[in-house]
TORPA-4810 file (N, C-alpha, C, O; in nm, 3 decimals):
<nodes>
NODE_1_17.412_9.409_8.069_17.435_9.287_7.993_17.456_9.327_7.847_17.401_9.425_7.798_X
NODE_2_17.537_9.247_7.778_17.572_9.278_7.640_17.553_9.157_7.549_17.588_9.045_7.585_X
NODE_3_17.497_9.183_7.430_17.486_9.081_7.325_17.566_9.132_7.205_17.534_9.237_7.149_X
NODE_4_17.669_9.057_7.166_17.755_9.094_7.054_17.727_9.000_6.937_17.743_8.878_6.948_X
NODE_5_17.684_9.058_6.824_17.662_8.981_6.701_17.779_9.008_6.607_17.824_9.122_6.595_X
NODE_6_17.828_8.902_6.541_17.941_8.915_6.450_17.900_8.875_6.309_17.846_8.766_6.288_X
NODE_7_17.927_8.962_6.213_17.900_8.930_6.074_17.991_8.816_6.028_17.946_8.722_5.963_X
NODE_8_18.118_8.825_6.061_18.216_8.722_6.026_18.273_8.664_6.153_18.370_8.718_6.207_X
NODE_9_18.216_8.557_6.202_18.264_8.502_6.328_18.393_8.424_6.311_18.460_8.396_6.411_X
NODE_10_18.429_8.387_6.190_18.545_8.300_6.171_18.666_8.372_6.113_18.776_8.317_6.114_X
NODE_11_18.650_8.493_6.065_18.761_8.564_6.002_18.823_8.665_6.098_18.754_8.727_6.178_X
NODE_12_18.953_8.678_6.088_19.022_8.780_6.165_19.060_8.892_6.069_19.067_8.862_5.949_X
NODE_13_19.084_9.012_6.107_19.095_9.058_6.245_18.963_9.102_6.307_18.961_9.135_6.425_X
NODE_14_18.852_9.103_6.232_18.728_9.159_6.285_18.622_9.054_6.318_18.505_9.088_6.335_X
NODE_15_18.662_8.929_6.327_18.568_8.823_6.365_18.558_8.812_6.517_18.611_8.895_6.590_X
NODE_16_18.492_8.708_6.562_18.481_8.686_6.706_18.619_8.667_6.766_18.706_8.605_6.704_X
NODE_17_18.640_8.718_6.885_18.769_8.701_6.949_18.795_8.554_6.982_18.703_8.481_7.019_X
NODE_18_18.919_8.510_6.968_18.954_8.371_7.000_18.955_8.345_7.150_18.916_8.237_7.195_X
NODE_19_19.000_8.442_7.225_19.007_8.427_7.371_18.919_8.532_7.435_18.947_8.652_7.427_X
NODE_20_18.812_8.488_7.498_18.720_8.580_7.563_18.761_8.602_7.708_18.819_8.515_7.772_X
NODE_21_18.729_8.721_7.757_18.756_8.751_7.897_18.667_8.666_7.987_18.565_8.613_7.943_X
NODE_22_18.706_8.654_8.110_18.627_8.580_8.208_18.486_8.640_8.217_18.471_8.762_8.225_X
NODE_23_18.387_8.555_8.216_18.248_8.600_8.224_18.182_8.620_8.088_18.062_8.645_8.081_X
NODE_24_18.260_8.610_7.980_18.206_8.623_7.845_18.180_8.483_7.789_18.261_8.392_7.808_X
NODE_25_18.069_8.466_7.719_18.034_8.335_7.662_18.025_8.345_7.510_17.975_8.443_7.455_X
NODE_26_18.074_8.242_7.446_18.082_8.231_7.301_17.974_8.132_7.256_17.970_8.019_7.305_X
NODE_27_17.886_8.172_7.164_17.777_8.085_7.120_17.769_8.082_6.969_17.748_8.184_6.905_X
NODE_28_17.786_7.963_6.912_17.764_7.942_6.770_17.637_7.859_6.758_17.628_7.750_6.815_X
NODE_29_17.541_7.910_6.686_17.417_7.836_6.668_17.302_7.892_6.751_17.322_7.957_6.853_X
NODE_30_17.182_7.862_6.704_17.060_7.915_6.762_17.038_7.867_6.905_17.017_7.948_6.996_X
NODE_31_17.044_7.736_6.927_17.007_7.682_7.058_17.101_7.725_7.169_17.057_7.754_7.280_X
NODE_32_17.231_7.730_7.139_17.326_7.774_7.240_17.304_7.920_7.275_17.308_7.959_7.391_X
NODE_33_17.280_8.002_7.173_17.256_8.145_7.196_17.127_8.166_7.275_17.123_8.246_7.368_X
NODE_34_17.023_8.094_7.237_16.895_8.105_7.308_16.911_8.069_7.456_16.856_8.137_7.543_X
NODE_35_16.984_7.964_7.483_17.005_7.919_7.622_17.079_8.026_7.702_17.042_8.055_7.816_X
NODE_36_17.182_8.084_7.644_17.259_8.187_7.715_17.173_8.308_7.747_17.187_8.367_7.854_X
NODE_37_17.085_8.347_7.657_16.994_8.459_7.683_16.893_8.421_7.790_16.864_8.499_7.880_X
NODE_38_16.840_8.299_7.781_16.740_8.254_7.877_16.794_8.253_8.020_16.722_8.287_8.114_X
NODE_39_16.921_8.214_8.037_16.979_8.212_8.172_17.046_8.345_8.208_17.111_8.356_8.312_X
NODE_40_17.026_8.445_8.121_17.071_8.582_8.145_17.222_8.593_8.164_17.270_8.653_8.260_X
NODE_41_17.295_8.533_8.072_17.441_8.541_8.072_17.481_8.688_8.048_17.424_8.755_7.962_X
NODE_42_17.577_8.736_8.124_17.614_8.877_8.122_17.667_8.925_7.987_17.626_9.031_7.939_X
NODE_43_17.758_8.850_7.926_17.820_8.888_7.798_17.810_8.772_7.701_17.865_8.664_7.726_X
NODE_44_17.741_8.793_7.590_17.721_8.687_7.489_17.782_8.733_7.358_17.757_8.845_7.313_X
NODE_45_17.861_8.646_7.295_17.919_8.670_7.163_17.863_8.562_7.071_17.884_8.443_7.097_X
NODE_46_17.793_8.601_6.964_17.721_8.504_6.882_17.721_8.542_6.735_17.749_8.656_6.697_X
NODE_47_17.688_8.443_6.653_17.671_8.464_6.509_17.524_8.468_6.470_17.493_8.473_6.351_X
NODE_48_17.433_8.466_6.565_17.290_8.454_6.538_17.221_8.590_6.530_17.196_8.653_6.633_X
NODE_49_17.189_8.634_6.409_17.123_8.763_6.391_16.979_8.762_6.444_16.924_8.868_6.474_X
NODE_50_16.919_8.645_6.456_16.782_8.633_6.506_16.768_8.703_6.642_16.664_8.762_6.671_X
NODE_51_16.872_8.697_6.723_16.866_8.754_6.857_16.905_8.901_6.861_16.906_8.962_6.969_X
NODE_52_16.935_8.960_6.746_16.957_9.104_6.737_16.818_9.164_6.724_16.774_9.201_6.615_X
NODE_53_16.750_9.174_6.837_16.606_9.202_6.835_16.561_9.290_6.950_16.634_9.311_7.046_X
NODE_54_16.439_9.342_6.938_16.378_9.419_7.046_16.358_9.332_7.169_16.372_9.379_7.281_X
NODE_55_16.327_9.205_7.149_16.308_9.114_7.261_16.436_9.105_7.345_16.430_9.108_7.468_X
NODE_56_16.550_9.093_7.278_16.678_9.087_7.349_16.705_9.220_7.419_16.751_9.221_7.534_X
NODE_57_16.678_9.331_7.352_16.695_9.463_7.414_16.607_9.476_7.537_16.652_9.524_7.641_X
NODE_58_16.482_9.435_7.526_16.388_9.448_7.637_16.416_9.351_7.750_16.362_9.366_7.860_X
NODE_59_16.501_9.251_7.725_16.545_9.159_7.830_16.660_9.219_7.910_16.709_9.157_8.005_X
NODE_60_16.702_9.339_7.873_16.806_9.407_7.949_16.943_9.410_7.883_17.040_9.457_7.944_X
NODE_61_16.953_9.361_7.761_17.081_9.360_7.691_17.100_9.487_7.609_17.004_9.546_7.560_X
NODE_62_17.225_9.528_7.595_17.266_9.629_7.498_17.321_9.549_7.381_17.396_9.454_7.401_X
NODE_63_17.283_9.586_7.258_17.326_9.511_7.140_17.447_9.576_7.075_17.458_9.698_7.068_X
NODE_64_17.538_9.491_7.028_17.654_9.537_6.954_17.661_9.458_6.825_17.653_9.335_6.827_X
NODE_65_17.674_9.527_6.713_17.690_9.462_6.583_17.834_9.485_6.537_17.877_9.599_6.520_X
NODE_66_17.907_9.375_6.518_18.046_9.380_6.472_18.048_9.342_6.325_18.019_9.227_6.290_X
NODE_67_18.080_9.438_6.239_18.081_9.414_6.095_18.219_9.371_6.047_18.319_9.398_6.112_X
NODE_68_18.222_9.305_5.932_18.346_9.251_5.877_18.449_9.359_5.850_18.569_9.331_5.852_X
NODE_69_18.406_9.482_5.824_18.500_9.590_5.796_18.558_9.654_5.921_18.637_9.748_5.913_X
NODE_70_18.520_9.602_6.039_18.573_9.653_6.166_18.483_9.750_6.237_18.509_9.785_6.353_X
NODE_71_18.376_9.795_6.172_18.281_9.887_6.234_18.202_9.814_6.342_18.161_9.700_6.323_X
NODE_72_18.181_9.881_6.454_18.099_9.826_6.563_17.990_9.928_6.592_18.019_10.045_6.614_X
NODE_73_17.865_9.882_6.593_17.751_9.969_6.624_17.687_9.921_6.754_17.664_9.801_6.772_X
NODE_74_17.660_10.014_6.843_17.593_9.984_6.968_17.448_10.030_6.959_17.421_10.141_6.913_X
NODE_75_17.355_9.945_7.003_17.213_9.980_7.001_17.157_9.963_7.142_17.169_9.857_7.203_X
NODE_76_17.095_10.071_7.191_17.030_10.069_7.322_16.882_10.093_7.304_16.840_10.150_7.203_X
NODE_77_16.803_10.051_7.399_16.659_10.071_7.397_16.628_10.220_7.389_16.678_10.299_7.469_X
NODE_78_16.546_10.259_7.292_16.504_10.397_7.274_16.600_10.482_7.191_16.570_10.598_7.162_X
NODE_79_16.713_10.427_7.154_16.814_10.501_7.078_16.769_10.525_6.935_16.700_10.442_6.876_X
NODE_80_16.808_10.640_6.878_16.781_10.668_6.738_16.877_10.584_6.653_16.998_10.583_6.676_X
NODE_81_16.820_10.514_6.555_16.899_10.425_6.469_16.946_10.500_6.344_16.891_10.606_6.311_X
NODE_82_17.048_10.446_6.275_17.099_10.514_6.156_16.994_10.545_6.049_17.010_10.642_5.974_X
NODE_83_16.888_10.465_6.041_16.785_10.491_5.938_16.682_10.594_5.984_16.588_10.624_5.910_X
NODE_84_16.699_10.649_6.105_16.610_10.753_6.155_16.502_10.705_6.250_16.442_10.787_6.319_X
NODE_85_16.476_10.575_6.256_16.376_10.523_6.350_16.440_10.510_6.488_16.561_10.524_6.504_X
NODE_86_16.357_10.482_6.587_16.406_10.459_6.723_16.395_10.311_6.757_16.307_10.242_6.706_X
NODE_87_16.484_10.265_6.842_16.481_10.127_6.889_16.374_10.114_6.997_16.402_10.121_7.116_X
NODE_88_16.251_10.096_6.950_16.135_10.082_7.039_16.057_9.959_6.997_16.075_9.910_6.885_X
NODE_89_15.969_9.907_7.085_15.892_9.788_7.048_15.821_9.806_6.914_15.765_9.911_6.885_X
NODE_90_15.825_9.701_6.834_15.765_9.702_6.701_15.865_9.718_6.589_15.834_9.690_6.473_X
NODE_91_15.987_9.763_6.621_16.091_9.779_6.519_16.162_9.645_6.500_16.202_9.581_6.596_X
NODE_92_16.177_9.605_6.374_16.244_9.479_6.343_16.393_9.505_6.325_16.439_9.537_6.215_X
NODE_93_16.468_9.491_6.434_16.612_9.520_6.429_16.688_9.422_6.341_16.784_9.462_6.274_X
NODE_94_16.648_9.296_6.340_16.718_9.199_6.254_16.704_9.238_6.107_16.801_9.228_6.032_X
NODE_95_16.586_9.280_6.065_16.566_9.322_5.926_16.655_9.442_5.893_16.718_9.446_5.788_X
NODE_96_16.661_9.539_5.984_16.747_9.656_5.963_16.894_9.615_5.957_16.970_9.667_5.876_X
NODE_97_16.932_9.523_6.042_17.071_9.474_6.044_17.107_9.406_5.913_17.208_9.439_5.852_X
NODE_98_17.024_9.311_5.870_17.056_9.231_5.751_17.035_9.307_5.620_17.085_9.265_5.516_X
NODE_99_16.962_9.418_5.624_16.945_9.500_5.504_17.056_9.604_5.491_17.060_9.679_5.393_X
NODE_100_17.146_9.608_5.589_17.257_9.701_5.584_17.225_9.840_5.634_17.306_9.932_5.615_X
NODE_101_17.110_9.860_5.698_17.071_9.993_5.745_17.134_10.030_5.879_17.135_10.147_5.917_X
NODE_102_17.186_9.931_5.951_17.257_9.959_6.076_17.406_9.975_6.051_17.474_10.050_6.121_X
NODE_103_17.456_9.904_5.951_17.597_9.913_5.913_17.619_9.837_5.784_17.541_9.748_5.749_X
NODE_104_17.726_9.870_5.713_17.753_9.809_5.583_17.795_9.663_5.598_17.892_9.632_5.667_X
NODE_105_17.721_9.575_5.531_17.757_9.433_5.529_17.856_9.407_5.417_17.854_9.473_5.314_X
NODE_106_17.943_9.309_5.439_18.041_9.276_5.335_17.975_9.189_5.228_17.865_9.138_5.247_X
NODE_107_18.045_9.172_5.117_17.992_9.099_5.002_18.004_8.947_5.016_17.926_8.875_4.954_X
NODE_108_18.097_8.898_5.095_18.118_8.753_5.118_18.145_8.676_4.991_18.096_8.563_4.977_X
NODE_109_18.219_8.730_4.900_18.254_8.657_4.776_18.351_8.545_4.804_18.391_8.474_4.711_X
</nodes>
């Protein structure tokens, strides 16, 4: 299962895809994303960084962070992260993501 987070869900060329493949679900907002995870949707594309978490990883998802500059980072359970820590319980992945330690965030001017 895959969870894809997008820094810029509305901008092209590196935002969320307009046409998703069959079996992929598009979620804007907390409640829709939460529901898709709860029912164990195979492929989720979302703008919600809250779910870029150890809880989502431990639910069986592989995390993908799509940054505005086109960089995509994949995070798996137990993997060494760019800041040197491992993706293990107790690590706050959302904090690492939003602080730019997983990948460079754009300025959004």
